[in-house]
C-alpha positions, -999 to 999 in steps of 0.1 A, spaced: 444 -769 421 406 -782 437 391 -800 460 416 -833 450 448 -809 459 430 -801 491 419 -835 506 455 -845 497 469 -816 521 440 -822 550 449 -859 546 484 -855 549 480 -831 579 457 -855 599 485 -881 594 508 -862 604 491 -854 636 481 -890 642 519 -898 637 533 -872 661 506 -882 688 518 -921 686 555 -906 686 546 -880 715 534 -910 737 497 -900 733 504 -864 743 486 -832 720 505 -820 691 521 -785 697 516 -755 669 548 -750 668 558 -791 658 578 -785 628 557 -811 609 529 -796 622 534 -765 610 551 -776 574 514 -801 571 496 -772 578 506 -749 557 503 -778 529 466 -774 534 468 -735 538 486 -735 500 465 -756 485 431 -733 504 450 -706 483 454 -718 450 417 -730 453 402 -698 462 426 -678 426 415 -704 405 378 -700 420 382 -659 421 365 -649 391 378 -618 389 414 -632 394 433 -623 359 455 -642 361 
């Protein structure tokens, strides 16, 4: 994974936030929102995976 996957995950998170704000009549999205948490986890996982790949000390 790399920059392309991180960018795609962040775009998915942005789209999820926009959709949830629209669906909630313009109200902010809570971090407890399950859709937000799932999209945020994808971003976190993509960043973590990229960190593993780019770590020169990683022997995996």
